[in-house]
C-alpha positions in Angstrom: -73.9 -101.2 -3.4 -71.9 -101.6 -0.2 -71.8 -105.4 -0.8 -70.4 -104.8 -4.3 -67.8 -102.4 -3.0 -66.7 -104.8 -0.3 -66.5 -107.6 -2.9 -64.4 -105.4 -5.2 -61.9 -104.5 -2.4 -61.6 -108.1 -1.4 -60.8 -109.2 -4.9 -58.4 -106.4 -5.3 -56.4 -107.2 -2.2 -56.4 -110.9 -3.2 -55.0 -110.0 -6.7 -52.4 -107.7 -5.2 -51.3 -110.4 -2.7 -51.2 -113.0 -5.4 -49.1 -110.8 -7.7 -46.6 -109.9 -4.9 -46.2 -113.6 -4.0 -45.3 -114.4 -7.6 -42.2 -112.2 -7.7 -39.1 -114.3 -8.2 -35.7 -113.1 -7.3 -33.6 -115.3 -9.5 -30.9 -113.0 -10.9 -27.7 -112.3 -8.9 -25.5 -109.2 -9.0 -22.1 -108.8 -7.3 -19.5 -106.0 -6.9 -15.9 -106.4 -5.7 -13.9 -103.8 -3.8 -10.5 -103.7 -2.0 -9.2 -101.2 0.5 -5.5 -101.2 1.7 -4.0 -99.7 4.9 -0.2 -99.5 5.7 0.8 -101.8 8.5 3.0 -99.1 10.0 -0.1 -97.0 10.8 -2.7 -99.6 12.0 -2.6 -102.3 14.7 -6.3 -103.0 15.4 -9.3 -104.2 13.4 -12.9 -104.4 14.5 -15.6 -105.9 12.2 -19.3 -106.2 12.4 -20.9 -108.0 9.5 -24.7 -108.6 9.4 -24.7 -111.3 6.7 -21.9 -113.1 4.8 -18.7 -115.1 5.4 -15.5 -113.7 6.7 -12.1 -115.3 5.8 -8.9 -114.0 7.5 -5.4 -115.1 6.4 -2.2 -113.8 8.1 1.3 -113.2 6.6 4.3 -111.0 6.5 2.7 -108.1 4.7 3.4 -104.3 4.3 -0.3 -103.5 4.0 -3.5 -104.7 5.4 -5.9 -105.7 2.6 -9.6 -105.7 3.1 -11.5 -107.2 0.1 -15.2 -107.6 0.0 -17.9 -108.7 -2.4 -21.5 -107.3 -2.3 -24.2 -109.7 -3.4 -27.9 -109.0 -4.1 -30.7 -110.9 -5.8 -33.2 -109.3 -8.2 -36.0 -110.0 -10.6 -33.5 -109.3 -13.5 -29.9 -108.4 -13.9 -30.7 -104.7 -13.9 -32.9 -105.0 -10.9 -30.3 -106.8 -8.9 -27.6 -104.3 -9.8 -29.7 -101.4 -8.9 -30.2 -102.7 -5.4 -26.5 -103.4 -4.7 -26.3 -99.8 -3.3 -28.9 -100.9 -0.7 -25.9 -102.5 1.1 -24.0 -100.1 3.2 -20.4 -101.1 3.7 -17.9 -99.0 5.7 -14.2 -99.6 5.7 -12.2 -96.8 7.3 -9.1 -96.2 9.3 -8.1 -93.8 12.0 -4.4 -93.2 12.2 -4.7 -91.5 15.6 -5.9 -94.7 17.2 -4.5 -97.2 14.8 -8.0 -98.7 14.3 -9.6 -100.0 11.1 -13.4 -100.2 11.4 -15.4 -102.5 9.1 -19.2 -102.7 9.1 -21.8 -104.1 6.7 -25.5 -103.1 7.1 -28.5 -104.1 5.1 -32.1 -102.9 4.6 -34.5 -104.1 7.2 -37.0 -105.3 4.5 -36.5 -107.8 1.7 -33.5 -109.5 3.3 -35.0 -112.9 2.8 -35.9 -112.3 -0.8 -33.1 -110.2 -2.2 -30.6 -112.2 -0.1 -28.3 -109.3 0.7 -24.8 -110.4 1.6 -21.2 -109.2 1.9 -18.3 -111.6 1.9 -15.0 -110.3 3.4 -11.5 -111.5 2.8 -8.7 -110.0 5.0 -5.0 -110.4 4.7 -3.4 -109.1 7.9 -0.2 -109.4 10.1 -0.4 -112.3 12.5 0.1 -110.1 15.6 -2.7 -107.5 14.9 -5.5 -107.0 17.4 -8.6 -108.4 15.8 -12.3 -108.5 16.8 -14.9 -110.1 14.5 -18.7 -110.2 15.1 -20.8 -111.9 12.4 -24.6 -112.1 12.6 -25.2 -114.6 9.8 -22.3 -116.3 8.1 -19.2 -118.4 8.7 -15.8 -117.2 10.1 -12.5 -118.7 9.2 -9.2 -117.4 10.7 -5.7 -118.8 9.9 -2.4 -118.3 11.6 -2.9 -115.8 14.4 -0.1 -115.1 17.0 -2.3 -112.7 19.0 -5.6 -113.7 20.5 -8.6 -112.5 18.4 -12.2 -112.1 19.7 -14.5 -114.2 17.4 -18.3 -114.2 17.8 -21.0 -115.5 15.4 -24.7 -115.6 15.9 -25.6 -118.1 13.1 -22.6 -119.6 11.5 -19.6 -121.9 11.8 -16.2 -120.8 13.2 -13.0 -122.4 11.8 -9.7 -121.7 13.5 -6.3 -123.0 12.1 -2.6 -122.8 13.0 -3.0 -120.5 16.0 0.0 -119.9 18.3 -2.0 -118.0 20.9 -5.0 -118.1 23.2 -8.4 -118.8 21.7 -11.7 -117.2 22.5 -14.7 -118.0 20.3 -18.5 -118.3 20.6 -21.4 -119.1 18.2 -25.1 -119.4 19.0 -26.0 -121.7 16.1 -23.1 -123.3 14.4 -20.0 -125.5 14.9 -16.5 -124.5 16.1 -13.6 -126.4 14.6 -10.3 -125.3 16.2 -6.7 -126.6 15.6 -3.9 -124.9 17.6 -0.2 -125.4 16.8 1.1 -124.2 20.2 -0.9 -123.0 23.2 1.4 -120.5 24.9 2.6 -120.8 28.5 -0.4 -120.5 30.9 -2.5 -120.4 27.7 -6.3 -120.3 27.7 -8.9 -121.8 25.3 -12.6 -120.8 25.6 -15.1 -122.2 23.2 -18.9 -121.7 23.6 -21.7 -123.1 21.4 -25.4 -123.0 22.1 -26.5 -125.3 19.3 -23.5 -126.9 17.6 -20.5 -129.2 17.8 -17.0 -128.4 19.0 -13.7 -130.0 17.9 -10.4 -128.9 19.4 -7.0 -130.2 18.6 -3.8 -128.9 20.2 -0.3 -130.0 19.0 1.7 -128.5 21.9 0.8 -127.1 25.3 2.5 -126.6 28.7 1.3 -127.8 32.2 -0.5 -124.6 33.3 -3.0 -124.1 30.5 -6.7 -123.8 31.0 -9.3 -125.2 28.5 -13.0 -124.4 29.0 -15.5 -125.9 26.5 -19.2 -125.4 27.0 -22.1 -126.5 24.8 -25.9 -126.6 25.3 -26.7 -129.0 22.4 -23.8 -130.6 20.6 -20.8 -133.0 20.8 -17.4 -131.9 22.1 -14.3 -133.7 20.8 -10.9 -132.9 22.2 -7.5 -134.2 21.0 -4.4 -133.3 23.0 -0.7 -134.3 22.9 0.2 -137.9 23.8 2.4 -136.8 26.7 0.2 -134.8 29.0 -0.3 -133.6 32.6 -3.9 -132.7 32.8 -6.7 -132.4 35.4 -10.1 -132.9 33.8 -13.8 -132.6 34.6 -16.0 -133.9 31.8 -19.7 -133.9 32.1 -22.9 -134.4 30.1 -26.6 -134.5 30.9 -27.8 -136.5 27.9 -25.0 -138.4 26.2 -21.7 -140.2 27.0 -18.3 -139.2 28.4 -15.4 -141.1 26.8 -11.7 -141.0 27.4 -9.6 -142.9 24.9 -5.9 -143.8 24.8 -4.9 -142.1 28.1 -4.1 -143.7 31.4 -6.3 -141.9 34.0 -6.5 -141.5 37.8 -9.9 -140.9 39.4 -10.3 -138.1 41.9 -14.1 -137.7 41.9 -17.2 -138.9 40.3 -16.7 -141.6 37.6 -19.6 -142.6 35.4 -20.6 -142.6 31.8 -22.1 -139.1 32.4 -19.4 -137.5 34.5 -15.6 -138.2 34.8 -13.3 -136.3 37.2 -9.6 -137.1 37.4 -6.2 -136.5 36.0 -3.7 -137.8 33.5 0.0 -138.0 34.4 2.1 -139.1 37.4 1.1 -136.4 39.9 -2.1 -134.6 40.7 -0.7 -131.1 41.0 1.0 -128.8 38.5 -1.2 -129.7 35.6 -3.2 -128.1 32.9 -7.0 -128.1 33.3 -9.7 -129.2 31.0 -13.4 -128.5 31.8 -15.9 -129.7 29.1 -19.7 -129.9 29.5 -22.6 -130.3 27.2 -26.3 -130.7 28.1 -27.2 -132.8 25.0 -24.3 -134.6 23.3 -21.1 -136.6 23.9 -17.8 -135.5 25.3 -14.7 -137.3 24.0 -11.0 -136.9 25.0 -8.3 -138.7 23.0 -4.7 -138.4 21.9 -3.9 -136.2 19.0 -3.9 -138.1 15.7 -0.8 -137.6 13.5 -3.0 -136.3 10.6 -3.7 -133.2 12.6 
């Protein structure tokens, strides 16, 4: 009797396991929302999104618009819709501090099967204080005049038309950054653990500092044709290349490590430090298409 009981339990567990594995989440449900805040009352935004893309566009606006779309997969349309409320989105403002707080949280279970996600689209003034942290998803920001803080765990970061300092980091993903004007004594800091970096700057002064660091990935830098720059470019596995510029050597000079400067004099220059463990580092003049 004990053997038959054990056999029955084993078969039961097998059937239950087989049934659970056959569940297919192939129906998608979405819901759209928009919250608006008067620019006169708010000057800061902080965001923490667990999964989903974030797109930020700046403009001359009277109100800050925070639009978002919830997404959830289900076994049917009704099942997917019924689980949209599993996603907990908070968008709230505090007039006393001028802070808008945005968060998106998801259930700890079924994330991989129901594919919970929230996509945010923000329209904001270009001088607002902005901090974005994204766990899984891409970040795109356009047209800032005040330096934002941008962090992604798994996702690409795209930066366009900044007229301010840049600080961005992603663990797994690429950073693509194009700056119109880096301000006087401006700074750029890009960090990737596993991903490529591309940086293009249209205009910069002679006291800016650029620090680019990657563990695995290529680093490509395009700077103005007329330039005064000290540089230290280094790779462990890969090549260092400097194109188009006339350079003067002040330290090590090899295919793995180049130290020197561009311009007539060694002092009073901007600084570029770029290093990757696995990948290439390339410095060249800015192409007209940028």
